[in-house]
A tleap script that builds the chain and sets N, CA, C and O, in Angstrom:
source leaprc.protein.ff14SB
mol = sequence {
  NMET ALA LEU VAL GLN ALA LEU PRO ARG TYR
  ARG GLY ASP SER SER LEU ARG THR TYR VAL
  CYS ARG ILE ALA HIE ASN CYS GLY ILE ARG
  ARG ILE ALA ARG ARG ARG ALA ALA GLY ALA
  PRO LEU ASP GLU ALA GLU MET ALA ALA PRO
  ALA PRO GLY PRO GLU ARG GLU ALA ALA ALA
  ARG ARG ASP VAL GLU ARG LEU ALA SER ALA
  VAL ARG SER LEU PRO LEU GLY ALA ARG GLN
  VAL ILE VAL LEU ALA LEU GLU GLY LEU THR
  HIE ALA GLU ILE GLY GLU VAL LEU GLY LEU
  THR GLU ASN VAL VAL SER VAL ARG LEU HIE
  ARG ALA ARG SER THR LEU ARG ALA LEU LEU
  GLY GLU GLU VAL ASN GLU ALA ARG GLY SER
  HIE CGLY
}
set mol.1.N position { 0.864 -1.183 0.033 }
set mol.1.CA position { -0.010 0.017 0.013 }
set mol.1.C position { 0.889 1.233 -0.005 }
set mol.1.O position { 0.614 2.202 -0.713 }
set mol.2.N position { 1.948 1.192 0.759 }
set mol.2.CA position { 2.846 2.326 0.847 }
set mol.2.C position { 3.476 2.648 -0.520 }
set mol.2.O position { 3.722 3.809 -0.848 }
set mol.3.N position { 3.725 1.608 -1.293 }
set mol.3.CA position { 4.311 1.860 -2.615 }
set mol.3.C position { 3.327 2.552 -3.539 }
set mol.3.O position { 3.693 3.482 -4.257 }
set mol.4.N position { 2.069 2.097 -3.524 }
set mol.4.CA position { 1.028 2.717 -4.365 }
set mol.4.C position { 0.889 4.200 -3.953 }
set mol.4.O position { 0.739 5.061 -4.820 }
set mol.5.N position { 0.935 4.500 -2.664 }
set mol.5.CA position { 0.810 5.869 -2.219 }
set mol.5.C position { 2.010 6.714 -2.576 }
set mol.5.O position { 1.877 7.910 -2.838 }
set mol.6.N position { 3.211 6.090 -2.589 }
set mol.6.CA position { 4.405 6.836 -2.814 }
set mol.6.C position { 4.754 7.051 -4.307 }
set mol.6.O position { 5.472 7.997 -4.631 }
set mol.7.N position { 4.267 6.204 -5.202 }
set mol.7.CA position { 4.637 6.271 -6.620 }
set mol.7.C position { 4.393 7.657 -7.244 }
set mol.7.O position { 5.198 8.105 -8.060 }
set mol.8.N position { 3.326 8.324 -6.886 }
set mol.8.CA position { 3.133 9.666 -7.518 }
set mol.8.C position { 4.255 10.666 -7.178 }
set mol.8.O position { 4.483 11.630 -7.908 }
set mol.9.N position { 4.935 10.418 -6.074 }
set mol.9.CA position { 6.045 11.286 -5.641 }
set mol.9.C position { 7.387 10.909 -6.264 }
set mol.9.O position { 8.395 11.574 -6.021 }
set mol.10.N position { 7.402 9.821 -7.085 }
set mol.10.CA position { 8.651 9.413 -7.732 }
set mol.10.C position { 9.056 10.419 -8.802 }
set mol.10.O position { 8.304 10.677 -9.742 }
set mol.11.N position { 10.288 11.003 -8.648 }
set mol.11.CA position { 10.734 12.054 -9.534 }
set mol.11.C position { 11.735 11.584 -10.582 }
set mol.11.O position { 12.075 12.327 -11.502 }
set mol.12.N position { 12.218 10.310 -10.433 }
set mol.12.CA position { 13.152 9.825 -11.352 }
set mol.12.C position { 14.625 10.157 -11.044 }
set mol.12.O position { 15.512 9.932 -11.867 }
set mol.13.N position { 14.861 10.705 -9.823 }
set mol.13.CA position { 16.206 11.059 -9.394 }
set mol.13.C position { 17.114 9.822 -9.181 }
set mol.13.O position { 18.338 9.914 -9.276 }
set mol.14.N position { 16.473 8.652 -8.887 }
set mol.14.CA position { 17.180 7.410 -8.744 }
set mol.14.C position { 16.425 6.355 -9.537 }
set mol.14.O position { 15.361 6.628 -10.094 }
set mol.15.N position { 16.976 5.158 -9.585 }
set mol.15.CA position { 16.299 4.079 -10.309 }
set mol.15.C position { 15.004 3.711 -9.555 }
set mol.15.O position { 14.901 3.894 -8.342 }
set mol.16.N position { 14.072 3.213 -10.272 }
set mol.16.CA position { 12.775 2.768 -9.712 }
set mol.16.C position { 13.054 1.688 -8.631 }
set mol.16.O position { 12.416 1.669 -7.578 }
set mol.17.N position { 14.037 0.782 -8.930 }
set mol.17.CA position { 14.331 -0.280 -7.973 }
set mol.17.C position { 14.775 0.340 -6.646 }
set mol.17.O position { 14.308 -0.082 -5.588 }
set mol.18.N position { 15.642 1.303 -6.683 }
set mol.18.CA position { 16.119 1.926 -5.486 }
set mol.18.C position { 15.032 2.669 -4.721 }
set mol.18.O position { 15.019 2.680 -3.490 }
set mol.19.N position { 14.141 3.275 -5.451 }
set mol.19.CA position { 13.022 3.962 -4.911 }
set mol.19.C position { 12.118 3.023 -4.170 }
set mol.19.O position { 11.686 3.304 -3.052 }
set mol.20.N position { 11.835 1.919 -4.790 }
set mol.20.CA position { 10.959 0.869 -4.214 }
set mol.20.C position { 11.639 0.276 -2.938 }
set mol.20.O position { 10.978 0.023 -1.931 }
set mol.21.N position { 12.972 0.067 -3.020 }
set mol.21.CA position { 13.702 -0.467 -1.840 }
set mol.21.C position { 13.662 0.542 -0.700 }
set mol.21.O position { 13.538 0.173 0.468 }
set mol.22.N position { 13.763 1.753 -1.034 }
set mol.22.CA position { 13.698 2.806 -0.005 }
set mol.22.C position { 12.384 2.785 0.714 }
set mol.22.O position { 12.334 2.862 1.941 }
set mol.23.N position { 11.328 2.683 -0.037 }
set mol.23.CA position { 9.950 2.591 0.561 }
set mol.23.C position { 9.859 1.398 1.410 }
set mol.23.O position { 9.403 1.495 2.549 }
set mol.24.N position { 10.277 0.243 0.916 }
set mol.24.CA position { 10.212 -0.993 1.642 }
set mol.24.C position { 11.044 -0.916 2.937 }
set mol.24.O position { 10.612 -1.363 4.000 }
set mol.25.N position { 12.250 -0.335 2.811 }
set mol.25.CA position { 13.120 -0.223 3.947 }
set mol.25.C position { 12.449 0.699 5.032 }
set mol.25.O position { 12.495 0.364 6.216 }
set mol.26.N position { 11.863 1.789 4.658 }
set mol.26.CA position { 11.222 2.686 5.582 }
set mol.26.C position { 10.024 2.001 6.210 }
set mol.26.O position { 9.775 2.195 7.400 }
set mol.27.N position { 9.283 1.218 5.471 }
set mol.27.CA position { 8.116 0.443 6.023 }
set mol.27.C position { 8.679 -0.542 7.086 }
set mol.27.O position { 8.108 -0.682 8.168 }
set mol.28.N position { 9.756 -1.190 6.774 }
set mol.28.CA position { 10.318 -2.148 7.730 }
set mol.28.C position { 10.760 -1.454 9.010 }
set mol.28.O position { 10.510 -1.942 10.112 }
set mol.29.N position { 11.427 -0.299 8.850 }
set mol.29.CA position { 11.864 0.436 10.045 }
set mol.29.C position { 10.658 0.833 10.934 }
set mol.29.O position { 10.690 0.741 12.162 }
set mol.30.N position { 9.588 1.284 10.226 }
set mol.30.CA position { 8.373 1.646 10.995 }
set mol.30.C position { 7.727 0.430 11.683 }
set mol.30.O position { 7.237 0.533 12.808 }
set mol.31.N position { 7.735 -0.695 11.009 }
set mol.31.CA position { 7.129 -1.899 11.555 }
set mol.31.C position { 7.937 -2.344 12.772 }
set mol.31.O position { 7.343 -2.683 13.795 }
set mol.32.N position { 9.232 -2.355 12.702 }
set mol.32.CA position { 10.079 -2.801 13.785 }
set mol.32.C position { 9.853 -1.834 14.986 }
set mol.32.O position { 9.743 -2.270 16.132 }
set mol.33.N position { 9.790 -0.526 14.691 }
set mol.33.CA position { 9.572 0.432 15.749 }
set mol.33.C position { 8.225 0.193 16.472 }
set mol.33.O position { 8.134 0.279 17.697 }
set mol.34.N position { 7.207 -0.104 15.685 }
set mol.34.CA position { 5.855 -0.346 16.251 }
set mol.34.C position { 5.892 -1.641 17.108 }
set mol.34.O position { 5.328 -1.688 18.201 }
set mol.35.N position { 6.561 -2.672 16.591 }
set mol.35.CA position { 6.613 -3.921 17.318 }
set mol.35.C position { 7.396 -3.775 18.595 }
set mol.35.O position { 7.017 -4.366 19.606 }
set mol.36.N position { 8.483 -3.006 18.599 }
set mol.36.CA position { 9.253 -2.794 19.815 }
set mol.36.C position { 8.470 -1.980 20.766 }
set mol.36.O position { 8.531 -2.252 21.965 }
set mol.37.N position { 7.716 -0.971 20.322 }
set mol.37.CA position { 6.924 -0.117 21.170 }
set mol.37.C position { 5.801 -0.944 21.837 }
set mol.37.O position { 5.435 -0.705 22.988 }
set mol.38.N position { 5.275 -1.912 21.086 }
set mol.38.CA position { 4.174 -2.716 21.572 }
set mol.38.C position { 4.709 -3.905 22.447 }
set mol.38.O position { 3.945 -4.635 23.079 }
set mol.39.N position { 6.057 -4.049 22.441 }
set mol.39.CA position { 6.629 -5.123 23.252 }
set mol.39.C position { 6.632 -6.506 22.559 }
set mol.39.O position { 6.988 -7.507 23.180 }
set mol.40.N position { 6.246 -6.554 21.311 }
set mol.40.CA position { 6.208 -7.842 20.631 }
set mol.40.C position { 7.607 -8.278 20.230 }
set mol.40.O position { 8.411 -7.435 19.831 }
set mol.41.N position { 7.926 -9.559 20.319 }
set mol.41.CA position { 9.230 -10.035 19.960 }
set mol.41.C position { 9.383 -10.052 18.474 }
set mol.41.O position { 8.408 -10.313 17.769 }
set mol.42.N position { 10.553 -9.788 17.960 }
set mol.42.CA position { 10.926 -9.861 16.568 }
set mol.42.C position { 11.257 -11.330 16.230 }
set mol.42.O position { 12.140 -11.917 16.856 }
set mol.43.N position { 10.574 -11.913 15.270 }
set mol.43.CA position { 10.828 -13.348 14.959 }
set mol.43.C position { 11.112 -13.488 13.485 }
set mol.43.O position { 10.211 -13.798 12.706 }
set mol.44.N position { 12.408 -13.254 13.071 }
set mol.44.CA position { 12.752 -13.413 11.693 }
set mol.44.C position { 12.687 -14.868 11.202 }
set mol.44.O position { 12.584 -15.134 10.004 }
set mol.45.N position { 12.750 -15.798 12.166 }
set mol.45.CA position { 12.722 -17.237 11.812 }
set mol.45.C position { 11.462 -17.584 11.071 }
set mol.45.O position { 11.483 -18.482 10.230 }
set mol.46.N position { 10.352 -16.907 11.345 }
set mol.46.CA position { 9.049 -17.162 10.657 }
set mol.46.C position { 9.147 -16.831 9.197 }
set mol.46.O position { 8.325 -17.294 8.406 }
set mol.47.N position { 10.161 -16.015 8.799 }
set mol.47.CA position { 10.263 -15.642 7.409 }
set mol.47.C position { 11.071 -16.636 6.591 }
set mol.47.O position { 11.094 -16.549 5.363 }
set mol.48.N position { 11.733 -17.577 7.251 }
set mol.48.CA position { 12.622 -18.545 6.557 }
set mol.48.C position { 11.804 -19.574 5.761 }
set mol.48.O position { 10.769 -20.057 6.222 }
set mol.49.N position { 12.289 -19.893 4.570 }
set mol.49.CA position { 11.624 -20.910 3.799 }
set mol.49.C position { 11.917 -22.283 4.475 }
set mol.49.O position { 13.053 -22.568 4.854 }
set mol.50.N position { 10.867 -23.114 4.612 }
set mol.50.CA position { 11.074 -24.404 5.254 }
set mol.50.C position { 11.888 -25.357 4.406 }
set mol.50.O position { 11.688 -25.469 3.196 }
set mol.51.N position { 12.795 -26.031 5.054 }
set mol.51.CA position { 13.652 -26.993 4.372 }
set mol.51.C position { 12.991 -28.343 4.459 }
set mol.51.O position { 12.210 -28.585 5.379 }
set mol.52.N position { 13.285 -29.248 3.511 }
set mol.52.CA position { 12.603 -30.561 3.527 }
set mol.52.C position { 13.132 -31.321 4.773 }
set mol.52.O position { 14.319 -31.244 5.090 }
set mol.53.N position { 12.245 -32.047 5.464 }
set mol.53.CA position { 12.605 -32.842 6.551 }
set mol.53.C position { 12.687 -32.053 7.853 }
set mol.53.O position { 13.179 -30.925 7.836 }
set mol.54.N position { 12.233 -32.587 8.968 }
set mol.54.CA position { 12.245 -31.871 10.208 }
set mol.54.C position { 13.594 -31.553 10.726 }
set mol.54.O position { 13.756 -30.498 11.339 }
set mol.55.N position { 14.594 -32.385 10.532 }
set mol.55.CA position { 15.934 -32.129 11.044 }
set mol.55.C position { 16.568 -30.937 10.306 }
set mol.55.O position { 17.164 -30.059 10.930 }
set mol.56.N position { 16.432 -30.921 8.978 }
set mol.56.CA position { 16.971 -29.866 8.151 }
set mol.56.C position { 16.257 -28.596 8.422 }
set mol.56.O position { 16.864 -27.525 8.438 }
set mol.57.N position { 14.913 -28.694 8.646 }
set mol.57.CA position { 14.109 -27.492 8.932 }
set mol.57.C position { 14.540 -26.919 10.278 }
set mol.57.O position { 14.654 -25.701 10.418 }
set mol.58.N position { 14.772 -27.740 11.230 }
set mol.58.CA position { 15.215 -27.258 12.625 }
set mol.58.C position { 16.567 -26.644 12.499 }
set mol.58.O position { 16.807 -25.595 13.096 }
set mol.59.N position { 17.504 -27.256 11.727 }
set mol.59.CA position { 18.854 -26.702 11.516 }
set mol.59.C position { 18.802 -25.341 10.878 }
set mol.59.O position { 19.459 -24.388 11.297 }
set mol.60.N position { 17.962 -25.293 9.810 }
set mol.60.CA position { 17.837 -24.019 9.053 }
set mol.60.C position { 17.276 -22.959 9.939 }
set mol.60.O position { 17.718 -21.811 9.877 }
set mol.61.N position { 16.321 -23.294 10.763 }
set mol.61.CA position { 15.651 -22.315 11.635 }
set mol.61.C position { 16.712 -21.805 12.633 }
set mol.61.O position { 16.794 -20.602 12.883 }
set mol.62.N position { 17.518 -22.714 13.201 }
set mol.62.CA position { 18.573 -22.254 14.125 }
set mol.62.C position { 19.582 -21.391 13.455 }
set mol.62.O position { 20.030 -20.405 14.041 }
set mol.63.N position { 19.976 -21.727 12.205 }
set mol.63.CA position { 20.895 -20.884 11.494 }
set mol.63.C position { 20.337 -19.467 11.241 }
set mol.63.O position { 21.027 -18.464 11.424 }
set mol.64.N position { 19.086 -19.429 10.822 }
set mol.64.CA position { 18.432 -18.117 10.540 }
set mol.64.C position { 18.324 -17.289 11.867 }
set mol.64.O position { 18.543 -16.078 11.872 }
set mol.65.N position { 17.989 -17.970 12.960 }
set mol.65.CA position { 17.868 -17.281 14.232 }
set mol.65.C position { 19.248 -16.780 14.679 }
set mol.65.O position { 19.350 -15.654 15.165 }
set mol.66.N position { 20.298 -17.572 14.531 }
set mol.66.CA position { 21.656 -17.144 14.865 }
set mol.66.C position { 22.055 -15.922 14.070 }
set mol.66.O position { 22.559 -14.941 14.616 }
set mol.67.N position { 21.820 -15.996 12.759 }
set mol.67.CA position { 22.166 -14.840 11.890 }
set mol.67.C position { 21.366 -13.598 12.257 }
set mol.67.O position { 21.901 -12.494 12.354 }
set mol.68.N position { 20.040 -13.816 12.463 }
set mol.68.CA position { 19.141 -12.678 12.787 }
set mol.68.C position { 19.558 -12.078 14.065 }
set mol.68.O position { 19.567 -10.853 14.185 }
set mol.69.N position { 19.917 -12.888 15.060 }
set mol.69.CA position { 20.335 -12.367 16.379 }
set mol.69.C position { 21.621 -11.581 16.255 }
set mol.69.O position { 21.760 -10.535 16.888 }
set mol.70.N position { 22.571 -12.056 15.453 }
set mol.70.CA position { 23.823 -11.398 15.223 }
set mol.70.C position { 23.588 -10.067 14.515 }
set mol.70.O position { 24.184 -9.050 14.870 }
set mol.71.N position { 22.693 -10.084 13.489 }
set mol.71.CA position { 22.405 -8.871 12.769 }
set mol.71.C position { 21.758 -7.855 13.676 }
set mol.71.O position { 22.104 -6.675 13.611 }
set mol.72.N position { 20.794 -8.283 14.555 }
set mol.72.CA position { 20.161 -7.377 15.476 }
set mol.72.C position { 21.127 -6.730 16.448 }
set mol.72.O position { 20.878 -5.628 16.937 }
set mol.73.N position { 22.200 -7.393 16.721 }
set mol.73.CA position { 23.265 -6.876 17.678 }
set mol.73.C position { 24.075 -5.813 17.047 }
set mol.73.O position { 24.780 -5.112 17.772 }
set mol.74.N position { 24.045 -5.613 15.708 }
set mol.74.CA position { 24.867 -4.630 15.076 }
set mol.74.C position { 24.327 -3.272 15.298 }
set mol.74.O position { 23.129 -3.130 15.542 }
set mol.75.N position { 25.158 -2.236 15.226 }
set mol.75.CA position { 24.666 -0.854 15.279 }
set mol.75.C position { 23.746 -0.618 14.068 }
set mol.75.O position { 23.875 -1.302 13.052 }
set mol.76.N position { 22.844 0.318 14.171 }
set mol.76.CA position { 21.878 0.594 13.162 }
set mol.76.C position { 22.431 0.802 11.777 }
set mol.76.O position { 21.906 0.227 10.823 }
set mol.77.N position { 23.483 1.612 11.622 }
set mol.77.CA position { 24.071 1.861 10.286 }
set mol.77.C position { 24.629 0.581 9.661 }
set mol.77.O position { 24.493 0.373 8.455 }
set mol.78.N position { 25.238 -0.256 10.450 }
set mol.78.CA position { 25.789 -1.527 9.953 }
set mol.78.C position { 24.650 -2.481 9.580 }
set mol.78.O position { 24.669 -3.154 8.550 }
set mol.79.N position { 23.661 -2.500 10.474 }
set mol.79.CA position { 22.485 -3.363 10.226 }
set mol.79.C position { 21.759 -3.019 8.962 }
set mol.79.O position { 21.313 -3.904 8.231 }
set mol.80.N position { 21.631 -1.703 8.690 }
set mol.80.CA position { 20.898 -1.300 7.451 }
set mol.80.C position { 21.653 -1.743 6.230 }
set mol.80.O position { 21.038 -2.275 5.306 }
set mol.81.N position { 22.998 -1.547 6.172 }
set mol.81.CA position { 23.685 -1.888 4.944 }
set mol.81.C position { 23.762 -3.366 4.753 }
set mol.81.O position { 23.703 -3.832 3.615 }
set mol.82.N position { 23.894 -4.141 5.820 }
set mol.82.CA position { 23.988 -5.584 5.624 }
set mol.82.C position { 22.652 -6.167 5.194 }
set mol.82.O position { 22.624 -7.093 4.383 }
set mol.83.N position { 21.566 -5.659 5.705 }
set mol.83.CA position { 20.244 -6.168 5.287 }
set mol.83.C position { 19.992 -5.866 3.809 }
set mol.83.O position { 19.513 -6.720 3.063 }
set mol.84.N position { 20.321 -4.638 3.399 }
set mol.84.CA position { 20.142 -4.251 1.999 }
set mol.84.C position { 21.038 -5.052 1.070 }
set mol.84.O position { 20.634 -5.446 -0.024 }
set mol.85.N position { 22.298 -5.290 1.538 }
set mol.85.CA position { 23.247 -6.137 0.776 }
set mol.85.C position { 22.710 -7.562 0.601 }
set mol.85.O position { 22.819 -8.154 -0.473 }
set mol.86.N position { 22.123 -8.102 1.688 }
set mol.86.CA position { 21.528 -9.409 1.627 }
set mol.86.C position { 20.335 -9.466 0.710 }
set mol.86.O position { 20.009 -10.523 0.169 }
set mol.87.N position { 19.679 -8.333 0.529 }
set mol.87.CA position { 18.590 -8.273 -0.433 }
set mol.87.C position { 19.087 -8.150 -1.910 }
set mol.87.O position { 18.293 -8.166 -2.850 }
set mol.88.N position { 20.386 -8.033 -2.065 }
set mol.88.CA position { 20.928 -8.042 -3.444 }
set mol.88.C position { 21.217 -6.635 -4.056 }
set mol.88.O position { 21.475 -6.506 -5.253 }
set mol.89.N position { 21.164 -5.605 -3.202 }
set mol.89.CA position { 21.445 -4.283 -3.754 }
set mol.89.C position { 22.940 -4.044 -3.849 }
set mol.89.O position { 23.725 -4.529 -3.035 }
set mol.90.N position { 23.308 -3.284 -4.866 }
set mol.90.CA position { 24.691 -2.906 -5.081 }
set mol.90.C position { 25.071 -1.816 -4.034 }
set mol.90.O position { 24.208 -1.247 -3.367 }
set mol.91.N position { 26.379 -1.557 -3.921 }
set mol.91.CA position { 26.840 -0.483 -3.043 }
set mol.91.C position { 26.163 0.880 -3.418 }
set mol.91.O position { 25.725 1.655 -2.567 }
set mol.92.N position { 26.120 1.092 -4.704 }
set mol.92.CA position { 25.572 2.383 -5.206 }
set mol.92.C position { 24.095 2.453 -4.863 }
set mol.92.O position { 23.614 3.518 -4.475 }
set mol.93.N position { 23.373 1.377 -4.989 }
set mol.93.CA position { 21.921 1.355 -4.690 }
set mol.93.C position { 21.725 1.498 -3.165 }
set mol.93.O position { 20.811 2.196 -2.726 }
set mol.94.N position { 22.559 0.855 -2.376 }
set mol.94.CA position { 22.417 0.960 -0.954 }
set mol.94.C position { 22.655 2.450 -0.565 }
set mol.94.O position { 21.955 3.008 0.279 }
set mol.95.N position { 23.653 3.052 -1.204 }
set mol.95.CA position { 23.936 4.470 -0.948 }
set mol.95.C position { 22.775 5.347 -1.248 }
set mol.95.O position { 22.490 6.271 -0.486 }
set mol.96.N position { 22.064 5.091 -2.369 }
set mol.96.CA position { 20.882 5.866 -2.780 }
set mol.96.C position { 19.796 5.697 -1.750 }
set mol.96.O position { 19.166 6.671 -1.338 }
set mol.97.N position { 19.566 4.436 -1.317 }
set mol.97.CA position { 18.466 4.205 -0.369 }
set mol.97.C position { 18.780 4.900 0.981 }
set mol.97.O position { 17.872 5.448 1.605 }
set mol.98.N position { 19.979 4.884 1.413 }
set mol.98.CA position { 20.302 5.429 2.771 }
set mol.98.C position { 20.864 6.810 2.716 }
set mol.98.O position { 21.110 7.416 3.758 }
set mol.99.N position { 21.075 7.329 1.540 }
set mol.99.CA position { 21.638 8.729 1.435 }
set mol.99.C position { 23.090 8.760 1.876 }
set mol.99.O position { 23.496 9.670 2.599 }
set mol.100.N position { 23.883 7.777 1.451 }
set mol.100.CA position { 25.266 7.623 1.778 }
set mol.100.C position { 26.106 7.550 0.503 }
set mol.100.O position { 25.585 7.224 -0.563 }
set mol.101.N position { 27.426 7.857 0.610 }
set mol.101.CA position { 28.306 7.599 -0.519 }
set mol.101.C position { 28.591 6.094 -0.621 }
set mol.101.O position { 28.394 5.327 0.321 }
set mol.102.N position { 29.069 5.710 -1.827 }
set mol.102.CA position { 29.437 4.341 -1.991 }
set mol.102.C position { 30.595 3.929 -1.103 }
set mol.102.O position { 30.671 2.786 -0.654 }
set mol.103.N position { 31.527 4.901 -0.845 }
set mol.103.CA position { 32.633 4.610 0.065 }
set mol.103.C position { 32.159 4.359 1.478 }
set mol.103.O position { 32.654 3.428 2.114 }
set mol.104.N position { 31.246 5.120 1.996 }
set mol.104.CA position { 30.724 4.957 3.316 }
set mol.104.C position { 30.003 3.530 3.385 }
set mol.104.O position { 30.169 2.777 4.344 }
set mol.105.N position { 29.240 3.240 2.360 }
set mol.105.CA position { 28.519 1.959 2.287 }
set mol.105.C position { 29.563 0.812 2.345 }
set mol.105.O position { 29.400 -0.140 3.108 }
set mol.106.N position { 30.593 0.915 1.560 }
set mol.106.CA position { 31.575 -0.091 1.486 }
set mol.106.C position { 32.298 -0.288 2.836 }
set mol.106.O position { 32.571 -1.416 3.247 }
set mol.107.N position { 32.586 0.779 3.479 }
set mol.107.CA position { 33.265 0.681 4.822 }
set mol.107.C position { 32.282 0.055 5.862 }
set mol.107.O position { 32.662 -0.839 6.619 }
set mol.108.N position { 31.105 0.508 5.877 }
set mol.108.CA position { 30.094 0.003 6.829 }
set mol.108.C position { 29.804 -1.482 6.557 }
set mol.108.O position { 29.623 -2.259 7.494 }
set mol.109.N position { 29.760 -1.867 5.301 }
set mol.109.CA position { 29.505 -3.249 4.953 }
set mol.109.C position { 30.686 -4.139 5.342 }
set mol.109.O position { 30.501 -5.247 5.845 }
set mol.110.N position { 31.844 -3.664 5.115 }
set mol.110.CA position { 33.046 -4.435 5.542 }
set mol.110.C position { 33.073 -4.669 7.023 }
set mol.110.O position { 33.303 -5.775 7.512 }
set mol.111.N position { 32.819 -3.539 7.747 }
set mol.111.CA position { 32.815 -3.684 9.262 }
set mol.111.C position { 31.662 -4.561 9.747 }
set mol.111.O position { 31.825 -5.325 10.698 }
set mol.112.N position { 30.523 -4.460 9.113 }
set mol.112.CA position { 29.394 -5.308 9.470 }
set mol.112.C position { 29.684 -6.758 9.269 }
set mol.112.O position { 29.400 -7.588 10.133 }
set mol.113.N position { 30.259 -7.075 8.113 }
set mol.113.CA position { 30.575 -8.463 7.831 }
set mol.113.C position { 31.666 -9.023 8.761 }
set mol.113.O position { 31.597 -10.174 9.193 }
set mol.114.N position { 32.669 -8.188 9.058 }
set mol.114.CA position { 33.718 -8.607 10.005 }
set mol.114.C position { 33.098 -8.881 11.386 }
set mol.114.O position { 33.383 -9.892 12.027 }
set mol.115.N position { 32.267 -7.971 11.807 }
set mol.115.CA position { 31.591 -8.168 13.149 }
set mol.115.C position { 30.736 -9.414 13.136 }
set mol.115.O position { 30.753 -10.183 14.098 }
set mol.116.N position { 29.993 -9.631 12.072 }
set mol.116.CA position { 29.176 -10.871 12.046 }
set mol.116.C position { 30.005 -12.140 12.003 }
set mol.116.O position { 29.656 -13.135 12.637 }
set mol.117.N position { 31.092 -12.110 11.264 }
set mol.117.CA position { 32.015 -13.272 11.272 }
set mol.117.C position { 32.518 -13.534 12.675 }
set mol.117.O position { 32.565 -14.680 13.125 }
set mol.118.N position { 32.900 -12.450 13.379 }
set mol.118.CA position { 33.383 -12.603 14.778 }
set mol.118.C position { 32.293 -13.145 15.686 }
set mol.118.O position { 32.533 -14.068 16.464 }
set mol.119.N position { 31.099 -12.580 15.595 }
set mol.119.CA position { 30.003 -13.021 16.456 }
set mol.119.C position { 29.587 -14.455 16.167 }
set mol.119.O position { 29.372 -15.232 17.096 }
set mol.120.N position { 29.471 -14.812 14.914 }
set mol.120.CA position { 29.051 -16.143 14.557 }
set mol.120.C position { 30.181 -17.168 14.827 }
set mol.120.O position { 29.929 -18.320 15.182 }
set mol.121.N position { 31.422 -16.705 14.645 }
set mol.121.CA position { 32.508 -17.580 14.946 }
set mol.121.C position { 32.658 -17.884 16.414 }
set mol.121.O position { 32.975 -19.013 16.788 }
set mol.122.N position { 32.432 -16.881 17.261 }
set mol.122.CA position { 32.427 -17.066 18.718 }
set mol.122.C position { 31.352 -18.042 19.144 }
set mol.122.O position { 31.570 -18.870 20.028 }
set mol.123.N position { 30.152 -17.944 18.492 }
set mol.123.CA position { 29.058 -18.799 18.911 }
set mol.123.C position { 29.427 -20.276 18.521 }
set mol.123.O position { 29.170 -21.193 19.301 }
set mol.124.N position { 30.004 -20.488 17.366 }
set mol.124.CA position { 30.412 -21.784 16.927 }
set mol.124.C position { 31.496 -22.373 17.873 }
set mol.124.O position { 31.440 -23.547 18.239 }
set mol.125.N position { 32.467 -21.539 18.252 }
set mol.125.CA position { 33.521 -21.977 19.135 }
set mol.125.C position { 33.011 -22.281 20.518 }
set mol.125.O position { 33.467 -23.234 21.150 }
set mol.126.N position { 32.066 -21.484 21.005 }
set mol.126.CA position { 31.453 -21.759 22.321 }
set mol.126.C position { 30.705 -23.061 22.323 }
set mol.126.O position { 30.769 -23.836 23.278 }
set mol.127.N position { 29.971 -23.301 21.209 }
set mol.127.CA position { 29.190 -24.554 21.109 }
set mol.127.C position { 30.067 -25.742 21.067 }
set mol.127.O position { 29.765 -26.753 21.702 }
set mol.128.N position { 31.198 -25.665 20.311 }
set mol.128.CA position { 32.167 -26.776 20.248 }
set mol.128.C position { 32.829 -27.007 21.637 }
set mol.128.O position { 33.057 -28.147 22.040 }
set mol.129.N position { 33.114 -25.954 22.319 }
set mol.129.CA position { 33.761 -26.060 23.615 }
set mol.129.C position { 32.859 -26.633 24.632 }
set mol.129.O position { 33.355 -27.320 25.525 }
set mol.130.N position { 31.586 -26.425 24.592 }
set mol.130.CA position { 30.659 -27.018 25.569 }
set mol.130.C position { 30.397 -28.487 25.283 }
set mol.130.O position { 29.974 -29.223 26.175 }
set mol.131.N position { 30.647 -28.939 24.019 }
set mol.131.CA position { 30.413 -30.339 23.718 }
set mol.131.C position { 31.673 -31.214 23.906 }
set mol.131.O position { 31.569 -32.440 23.927 }
set mol.132.N position { 32.805 -30.622 24.037 }
set mol.132.CA position { 34.068 -31.341 24.054 }
set mol.132.C position { 34.697 -31.413 25.318 }
set mol.132.O position { 35.772 -32.000 25.440 }
savepdb mol mol.pdb
quit
């Protein structure tokens, strides 16, 4: 609905894809803010596509929740660029959506990925340590 309402304001300053992503991004930010204000938990695992078989589905759900938890722990700027990159946007498109230069996007993305690797690596090492 937000897209239909916003299309008349499209001026062609950016690509239509970037404009649509910006609208979707803003809707997502508003939704998260409303859910947090209402005290509702954020459950990204419900968005995951089910894998065949209960064991694979459970493993996929755990992986999605681990990643979502790690992404939620990132600062807002890093979280924004990593989510848009996961959606397949280029650095230039992410810059257009967030109003940043490509260089800033590149730096934030690099730092976000490094932080995620460290967070997810620590979780894997902790899990291995508790079983051994």
